[in-house]
N, C-alpha and C positions, 0 to 999 in steps of 0.2 A: 496467418495473414499473407496475402499474395502481393507481390511487388515485381516491378520490372528489373531484371538484371540483364547483363549482356554476356554473350558467349562468342568466342572467336570462331569465324568460319574458316575452314581449311580449303586449300587448293583453289583459291579465288584469283590468284595472280597478284593481288595486293592485300594488305592487311585489312580485314573486314570483320565487322561484328554484327550480331543479330540481337535485337531486344527480345526477351523471352519472359512472359508472365510466369513467375515461379513462386513456390510456397516457401516462406521464411520459416525456418525451424528455430533458429536463434540468431542473435546478432549478425553474424556474417556467414551463416550456413543456410543453404537453400536446396530444395528439391526442384531440379530443373523441369520446367514445363514442356509441353508437347510442341512438335514441329508443325508448321503450317505448310512447309515446302519440303517434300521428301528428296528433292534433288540436291539440297544443301548438305554439306558435310560439316558437322559441328565438332569442336574440340572435345566436347563431353556429350553423352547420350541423354535424351529425355528420360526423366525419372531418376537420374543419378543425383546423389548428394554432392554438392560442390561447395568449396570454400571460396568466398569472394574477397576482393579488396577494392577500395575506392579507386576509380580510374577517371582521369580528366580527358575527355575526347577533344578532337581538334577544334570543335566549335565552342569549347569552354564548358560544356555541360559535364556534370559529374554523376556517375552511376556505378553501382557495384559491378565488377567484372569477375566472372568465374575464372579462377586461376589454378585450382587443384581439385581432384576427385577426393571424396571422403568416403571411406567404406562404411556404409550404413544401409539399413533397410527400413522401409516404412510398413508398420503393421497396425492397421486400424487406427490411424491418426497418432500413433506413438512412434517414436524414433528409437531404434536400437542400433548403437554403434558397434561395429565389428572390431 
């Protein structure tokens, strides 16, 4: 199932986040979706498995935020943890 999660943008001068359509592997683990803008530097790379936690943004909305990389690979729609 695909869902919007947020990833932090690096080197922006202010704390910034990008919404990314990502594939949910289980509860709070996602495979990060692709970039639309190659000029952005993300905290995690597209295609990486990331752990998320709920985050409340300044406007009061709540979304999962990628907080850590998880060593795993995707093989034909199956997830293998390293």
